[in-house]
C-alpha positions in Angstrom: 62.7 -31.3 -71.7 65.3 -30.8 -69.0 68.5 -29.0 -69.7 71.5 -27.8 -67.8 73.1 -24.5 -68.3 76.8 -25.1 -67.3 79.9 -22.9 -66.7 83.3 -23.4 -65.3 86.1 -21.2 -64.1 89.8 -22.6 -64.2 93.4 -21.8 -63.2 94.2 -21.1 -66.9 93.3 -21.6 -70.4 94.8 -25.0 -71.5 94.7 -28.4 -69.9 97.9 -29.2 -71.7 99.6 -26.7 -69.5 98.3 -28.6 -66.4 95.4 -26.1 -65.7 92.5 -27.3 -63.6 88.9 -26.4 -62.6 88.3 -24.0 -59.7 84.5 -23.6 -59.9 81.6 -25.4 -61.5 78.1 -23.9 -61.8 75.0 -25.6 -63.2 71.4 -24.4 -63.5 68.5 -26.7 -64.5 65.9 -25.6 -67.0 62.7 -27.4 -67.7 60.9 -26.4 -70.9 63.0 -23.2 -70.8 62.0 -22.2 -67.3 64.6 -22.2 -64.6 63.8 -24.7 -61.8 65.1 -24.4 -58.3 67.7 -27.1 -58.9 71.3 -26.0 -59.2 74.7 -27.5 -58.6 77.6 -25.3 -57.5 81.1 -25.8 -56.0 84.4 -24.2 -55.6 87.3 -26.6 -56.0 90.9 -26.9 -54.8 92.8 -27.2 -58.1 95.9 -28.6 -56.4 98.0 -26.0 -58.2 98.4 -22.3 -58.4 96.0 -20.0 -60.2 97.6 -18.1 -63.1 97.7 -14.3 -63.0 95.5 -14.0 -66.1 92.8 -16.3 -64.6 92.9 -14.5 -61.3 92.1 -11.2 -63.2 89.1 -13.0 -64.7 87.4 -14.6 -61.7 89.3 -13.3 -58.7 89.7 -16.7 -56.9 93.0 -16.6 -55.0 95.2 -19.7 -54.1 94.3 -19.0 -50.4 90.6 -18.9 -51.0 90.7 -22.2 -52.9 93.1 -24.0 -50.6 90.5 -25.4 -48.2 87.8 -26.2 -50.9 86.8 -29.7 -51.9 88.8 -31.6 -54.6 87.0 -32.7 -57.8 87.2 -36.3 -56.7 84.9 -35.4 -53.7 82.2 -33.9 -55.9 82.4 -35.9 -59.1 79.6 -38.3 -58.3 77.2 -35.6 -57.3 78.1 -33.6 -60.4 77.6 -36.5 -62.8 74.3 -37.4 -61.2 73.1 -33.8 -61.6 73.8 -33.6 -65.3 72.9 -37.3 -66.2 70.7 -37.7 -69.3 70.2 -34.0 -69.6 71.2 -31.6 -72.5 74.1 -29.3 -71.7 73.9 -25.6 -72.6 77.5 -24.2 -72.7 79.0 -21.0 -74.1 82.3 -22.1 -75.8 81.7 -25.7 -75.0 85.1 -26.8 -76.3 86.8 -24.9 -73.3 84.5 -26.2 -70.5 84.3 -29.8 -71.8 88.1 -30.0 -72.3 88.6 -29.1 -68.6 85.7 -31.4 -67.3 86.9 -34.3 -69.3 90.5 -33.7 -68.2 89.4 -33.9 -64.5 87.4 -37.1 -65.3 90.4 -38.6 -67.2 92.7 -37.9 -64.1 90.2 -40.0 -62.0 90.0 -42.7 -64.7 86.3 -41.9 -65.3 84.4 -41.9 -68.6 84.1 -38.7 -70.6 81.0 -36.6 -70.7 78.7 -37.9 -73.5 75.6 -35.7 -73.0 74.0 -33.9 -75.9 75.6 -30.5 -76.1 74.4 -27.2 -77.4 77.2 -24.5 -77.8 75.7 -21.1 -77.6 78.9 -19.5 -79.0 78.3 -21.6 -82.2 74.6 -20.5 -82.3 75.5 -16.9 -81.9 78.1 -17.0 -84.6 75.7 -18.6 -87.0 72.9 -16.2 -86.2 75.1 -13.0 -86.2 78.1 -13.7 -88.5 80.9 -11.1 -88.0 79.5 -9.7 -84.8 80.9 -10.2 -81.3 79.6 -13.4 -79.8 80.8 -12.9 -76.2 78.3 -13.4 -73.4 78.5 -9.7 -72.6 77.9 -8.8 -76.2 74.9 -11.1 -76.4 73.5 -9.7 -73.2 73.7 -6.2 -74.7 72.1 -7.4 -77.9 69.1 -8.8 -76.0 69.0 -6.1 -73.4 69.7 -8.5 -70.5 71.0 -6.8 -67.4 74.6 -8.0 -66.8 75.7 -5.4 -64.3 76.3 -8.0 -61.7 79.1 -9.6 -63.9 81.9 -7.5 -62.5 84.0 -10.7 -62.7 83.4 -14.1 -64.2 81.6 -16.3 -61.8 80.0 -19.6 -62.7 76.5 -19.1 -61.4 76.1 -15.5 -62.5 77.3 -16.6 -66.0 74.9 -19.5 -65.9 72.0 -17.2 -65.1 72.8 -14.8 -68.0 73.5 -17.6 -70.4 70.0 -19.2 -69.7 68.4 -15.9 -70.8 70.7 -15.6 -73.8 69.9 -19.1 -74.8 66.2 -18.6 -74.9 66.6 -15.7 -77.2 69.2 -17.3 -79.4 67.0 -20.2 -80.2 63.9 -18.1 -80.6 62.0 -20.5 -78.4 58.9 -19.2 -76.6 57.4 -20.1 -73.3 54.7 -22.7 -73.2 52.1 -20.0 -72.4 52.9 -18.0 -75.5 50.9 -19.0 -78.6 51.6 -16.9 -81.6 49.0 -18.8 -83.6 46.2 -16.9 -81.9 46.6 -14.0 -84.3 46.8 -14.0 -88.1 48.7 -10.7 -88.2 52.2 -11.8 -89.0 53.6 -8.2 -88.6 52.3 -8.1 -85.0 53.7 -11.5 -84.3 57.2 -10.5 -85.5 57.0 -7.2 -83.6 56.0 -9.1 -80.4 58.7 -11.7 -80.8 61.4 -9.1 -81.3 60.6 -7.6 -77.9 61.1 -10.9 -76.0 64.5 -10.1 -74.6 64.2 -12.2 -71.5 61.0 -14.2 -71.5 60.4 -14.8 -67.7 57.1 -15.8 -66.2 56.6 -13.9 -63.0 53.9 -15.1 -60.6 52.5 -12.4 -58.3 51.8 -13.2 -54.6 48.6 -12.2 -52.8 50.2 -9.0 -51.3 51.4 -7.8 -54.6 48.0 -8.3 -56.2 46.4 -6.4 -53.4 48.9 -3.5 -53.7 48.2 -3.4 -57.4 44.5 -3.1 -56.9 45.0 -0.3 -54.4 47.3 1.5 -56.8 44.7 1.2 -59.6 42.0 2.6 -57.3 44.2 5.6 -56.2 45.3 6.2 -59.9 41.7 6.2 -61.1 40.5 8.7 -58.4 43.4 11.1 -59.3 42.6 10.9 -63.0 38.9 11.4 -62.4 39.2 14.5 -60.2 42.0 16.0 -62.3 
């Protein structure tokens, strides 16, 4: 299953006030594992950025003035998300802006399957804060790089939050190998960010050397 974690930044909150997209970020997941495929662009919104939006993402009118317009990236963007499930936090916001951009160009609206992680969070933790920062804190995901809202950083954090929200496990994890349900529950509760890390040859060799040194110290002490 291929999915796209998607986020946008805009000139303001509401398309009815003429606000436009200034950044699109997308990360591809395959069976919950990030692939190397991503889509990212800054956009010239052809209007001024509101003061409140500038406080959120920091993209000035001057910075955006020489960026591509949506019409120049639309085909690449639609090709990237084609036939893939979209994972979005507060999907109503992002989709309203994306569909507005498509409407301006006379293009069809997005009809992908959508999973809104904001809805998932509110269902799972009723009454609790469901912001991306709050969910990172709940699942002990490091969000220290998120000093401002930027699409790719938010996508990276949302991918980790999504895995935890849906309680899905990596393909290599099989909880049926043990009959102890208490241990299973304890193990699952500690999977804050279930990332598979592949060691290279140098790292493996350094680990072996560390173990030898550690064993010698322990033996002689």
